[in-house]
Backbone bond lengths (Angstrom), bond angles and torsions (degrees), N, CA, C in turn:
res aa  C-N    CA-C-N  psi(-1)  N-CA   C-N-CA  omega(-1)  CA-C   N-CA-C  phi
1 M - - - 1.452 - - 1.534 110.91 -
2 R 1.320 116.10 -41.81 1.463 120.66 -179.79 1.524 111.31 -64.46
3 K 1.342 115.97 -38.77 1.452 120.50 178.52 1.527 110.43 -65.00
4 M 1.321 117.07 -38.18 1.460 121.77 178.72 1.531 110.76 -65.73
5 M 1.318 118.28 -39.67 1.470 122.29 178.46 1.531 110.60 -66.18
6 L 1.329 116.54 -41.43 1.462 120.71 178.32 1.534 110.39 -63.87
7 L 1.318 116.61 -43.18 1.457 121.10 178.10 1.529 110.98 -63.02
8 L 1.312 117.58 -41.74 1.461 121.94 177.43 1.523 111.02 -64.09
9 L 1.321 117.58 -40.67 1.460 122.06 177.86 1.530 110.79 -63.48
10 L 1.324 117.24 -46.31 1.462 121.03 178.91 1.529 111.04 -63.27
11 F 1.309 117.87 -40.65 1.463 121.20 177.52 1.528 110.71 -63.50
12 S 1.328 117.52 -41.51 1.465 121.42 178.94 1.520 112.06 -63.32
13 I 1.323 116.44 -42.68 1.466 120.54 178.28 1.525 110.26 -63.98
14 A 1.327 117.27 -44.17 1.462 120.85 179.20 1.529 110.60 -63.31
15 A 1.323 117.51 -42.32 1.462 120.79 179.26 1.521 110.89 -62.97
16 F 1.321 117.30 -39.92 1.464 121.21 178.45 1.521 111.33 -65.49
17 C 1.326 117.14 -41.66 1.467 121.47 -177.21 1.516 113.18 -70.93
18 F 1.309 118.03 -27.65 1.458 120.25 -174.67 1.521 113.86 -108.61
19 T 1.318 118.15 15.66 1.458 120.46 176.20 1.511 110.33 -82.59
20 G 1.320 117.81 168.15 1.458 122.89 -177.02 1.508 112.38 -82.94
21 C 1.292 117.60 71.76 1.460 121.56 176.45 1.519 109.15 -78.80
22 A 1.302 116.54 -177.02 1.461 121.02 -178.72 1.517 109.30 -76.05
23 V 1.317 116.19 99.80 1.460 121.41 177.65 1.516 108.86 -132.29
24 V 1.298 115.48 161.88 1.461 121.61 177.09 1.515 108.26 -129.27
25 G 1.308 115.82 156.86 1.454 119.78 178.53 1.510 110.93 -78.22
26 A 1.298 116.84 119.45 1.459 121.89 178.29 1.523 108.21 -111.96
27 P 1.342 117.94 145.78 1.462 119.87 -177.09 1.523 113.86 -66.36
28 V 1.307 117.92 -24.88 1.459 120.66 -178.38 1.521 110.08 -103.50
29 S 1.305 116.93 -61.10 1.455 121.83 -177.44 1.513 109.03 -170.54
30 N 1.316 116.08 160.14 1.456 121.17 171.26 1.519 107.92 -98.70
31 G 1.320 116.34 126.65 1.457 119.84 175.73 1.519 109.79 -76.22
32 I 1.302 117.45 144.09 1.458 121.04 179.87 1.519 110.52 -66.74
33 I 1.322 117.62 -40.17 1.460 121.26 -178.01 1.519 111.31 -90.92
34 F 1.339 117.32 -46.83 1.466 120.29 -175.46 1.517 110.11 -150.94
35 T 1.320 116.12 139.62 1.468 122.69 174.40 1.518 108.03 -132.03
36 N 1.328 117.61 132.84 1.456 122.98 171.78 1.525 106.44 -150.28
37 V 1.345 116.00 93.11 1.452 121.86 -171.03 1.523 110.22 -125.87
38 D 1.333 116.59 134.21 1.460 122.50 173.24 1.518 108.04 -104.13
39 G 1.338 115.46 148.56 1.447 118.60 178.53 1.511 112.05 -160.47
40 P 1.326 116.43 164.17 1.463 121.07 -179.75 1.520 111.15 -83.80
41 V 1.334 115.02 154.42 1.456 121.14 173.29 1.516 109.28 -117.69
42 A 1.343 116.48 -53.95 1.472 120.53 -177.76 1.520 110.20 -157.62
43 A 1.329 115.93 159.57 1.464 121.56 176.86 1.523 109.09 -144.26
44 T 1.328 115.69 155.78 1.465 121.19 176.68 1.526 109.01 -124.03
45 M 1.306 116.26 -176.40 1.461 121.44 -178.39 1.527 113.19 -87.36
46 S 1.313 118.64 4.67 1.457 121.71 -179.89 1.525 110.14 -61.06
47 D 1.337 116.47 143.97 1.463 121.25 -174.51 1.517 114.59 -80.35
48 N 1.329 118.05 -37.59 1.461 119.55 -176.56 1.526 110.05 -149.86
49 Y 1.323 115.26 174.22 1.456 120.84 179.06 1.516 109.02 -143.99
50 S 1.330 116.04 156.43 1.460 120.14 -179.73 1.531 112.80 -127.82
51 K 1.325 116.61 -7.41 1.462 120.40 -177.32 1.521 110.73 -130.81
52 V 1.344 114.88 153.84 1.457 121.63 176.80 1.523 108.09 -134.39
53 G 1.306 116.62 134.52 1.459 121.67 176.43 1.518 110.36 -129.78
54 E 1.323 117.06 144.26 1.459 121.23 179.93 1.520 110.42 -127.06
55 S 1.330 115.14 147.51 1.454 122.04 171.25 1.520 106.91 -140.11
56 S 1.330 117.25 151.43 1.460 118.36 -176.90 1.521 111.83 -150.67
57 C 1.320 113.88 161.93 1.457 121.98 172.06 1.524 106.89 -135.90
58 S 1.325 116.24 157.31 1.456 119.80 -178.78 1.520 110.05 -140.40
59 A 1.323 115.51 161.46 1.459 122.19 -179.56 1.519 109.95 -139.51
60 I 1.311 115.51 146.40 1.461 121.92 176.07 1.519 107.42 -121.17
61 L 1.326 116.58 117.85 1.457 124.97 179.70 1.526 114.01 55.04
62 G 1.311 116.95 17.30 1.451 119.09 -176.81 1.517 112.70 69.57
63 L 1.328 117.19 7.49 1.465 121.82 -178.85 1.516 112.16 -98.18
64 I 1.329 116.84 -37.25 1.453 122.55 -177.86 1.520 108.00 -124.74
65 S 1.321 116.16 123.95 1.466 121.31 177.36 1.516 108.81 -129.21
66 T 1.330 115.54 133.14 1.463 120.13 179.13 1.517 110.09 -140.35
67 G 1.328 115.47 158.29 1.453 120.62 173.57 1.508 113.20 116.41
68 D 1.309 114.72 171.76 1.464 123.66 178.62 1.518 107.38 -133.50
69 A 1.312 116.94 103.83 1.467 121.41 -178.53 1.520 111.28 -101.82
70 S 1.313 116.90 27.14 1.463 120.12 -177.76 1.529 111.42 -75.38
71 I 1.304 115.13 158.78 1.466 121.05 176.16 1.522 109.46 -64.12
72 N 1.321 116.65 -39.22 1.459 121.02 179.45 1.533 111.39 -60.25
73 A 1.336 117.62 -43.16 1.468 120.81 178.45 1.526 111.35 -64.44
74 A 1.339 116.97 -38.26 1.466 120.60 177.92 1.521 110.96 -67.46
75 M 1.333 116.63 -37.87 1.467 120.25 177.30 1.527 110.48 -62.68
76 K 1.321 116.65 -43.84 1.467 120.64 178.75 1.524 110.90 -63.65
77 A 1.338 117.11 -41.34 1.468 121.01 -179.22 1.524 111.66 -63.71
78 G 1.325 117.75 -32.96 1.462 121.54 -179.31 1.509 113.89 -100.33
79 N 1.342 116.79 4.98 1.465 121.96 -177.79 1.537 110.52 53.21
80 I 1.333 114.99 48.77 1.464 122.02 -176.25 1.525 109.98 -103.58
81 R 1.332 116.09 133.96 1.468 121.16 178.26 1.526 111.68 -110.76
82 K 1.333 116.92 -27.61 1.457 121.16 -179.18 1.531 108.58 -126.62
83 I 1.313 116.80 122.02 1.473 121.88 -175.22 1.529 110.78 -85.20
84 H 1.331 115.24 133.68 1.469 121.97 172.17 1.524 109.04 -92.63
85 H 1.337 116.46 -56.62 1.466 120.56 174.06 1.518 110.36 -157.69
86 V 1.337 115.01 165.77 1.460 121.99 -177.30 1.520 108.64 -129.77
87 D 1.326 116.51 132.05 1.458 123.02 175.03 1.527 108.59 -122.13
88 H 1.333 115.24 173.39 1.462 119.24 174.30 1.525 109.59 -142.62
89 N 1.330 115.17 161.07 1.458 122.31 174.11 1.521 107.23 -131.13
90 S 1.321 115.96 130.07 1.458 122.54 177.18 1.519 108.22 -114.61
91 M 1.334 116.73 127.87 1.458 121.12 -179.25 1.526 109.02 -135.67
92 S 1.325 116.75 135.12 1.459 121.98 178.36 1.527 109.28 -146.80
93 V 1.328 115.98 140.52 1.462 121.19 178.70 1.521 108.99 -124.55
94 L 1.328 116.50 112.29 1.461 124.38 174.92 1.528 114.25 53.99
95 G 1.312 118.45 20.56 1.455 120.06 -177.60 1.516 112.97 69.85
96 I 1.328 116.10 8.53 1.464 120.59 179.99 1.515 110.05 -93.17
97 Y 1.318 116.70 -45.95 1.464 121.96 -178.83 1.518 109.21 -128.93
98 A 1.317 116.21 136.15 1.462 121.07 177.72 1.526 109.43 -138.16
99 K 1.333 115.89 147.41 1.461 121.28 178.57 1.520 108.79 -141.30
100 F 1.331 116.12 136.59 1.448 122.44 177.20 1.522 106.76 -122.22
101 T 1.340 117.21 124.98 1.455 122.08 -178.06 1.523 110.09 -120.85
102 T 1.323 116.13 132.55 1.457 123.19 174.51 1.525 107.58 -102.00
103 I 1.328 117.15 129.13 1.463 122.27 -179.28 1.525 108.23 -118.38
104 V 1.327 115.94 120.14 1.461 121.88 -179.03 1.525 109.45 -110.43
105 Y 1.327 116.60 131.32 1.453 123.41 177.61 1.525 107.94 -112.74
106 G 1.331 117.27 135.52 1.453 118.85 -179.79 1.514 112.71 177.99
107 D 1.326 115.87 -158.42 1.468 122.91 179.71 1.514 109.81 -125.72
């Protein structure tokens, strides 16, 4: 009986750890407690930029997700017509809240 309870406990912990909670894709890793990672998406041969636009989406417990984190939405937000480069930021807190932001630099 004790072995069965231990097995059930281990299965429950594994199921909790591998469910679809609020997480974001990070280039290195997602921290279990906290993630806040910046990373590159794309770059062009343009020499400089004068504008920055951001777009984002967020999730709560992996149950509710809203937003538009597309490059196109970030371009519109920054009134950008020519892209210099694109970065992103991934943030997650305890798998409860997650946010993904696309940052576009250009003219």
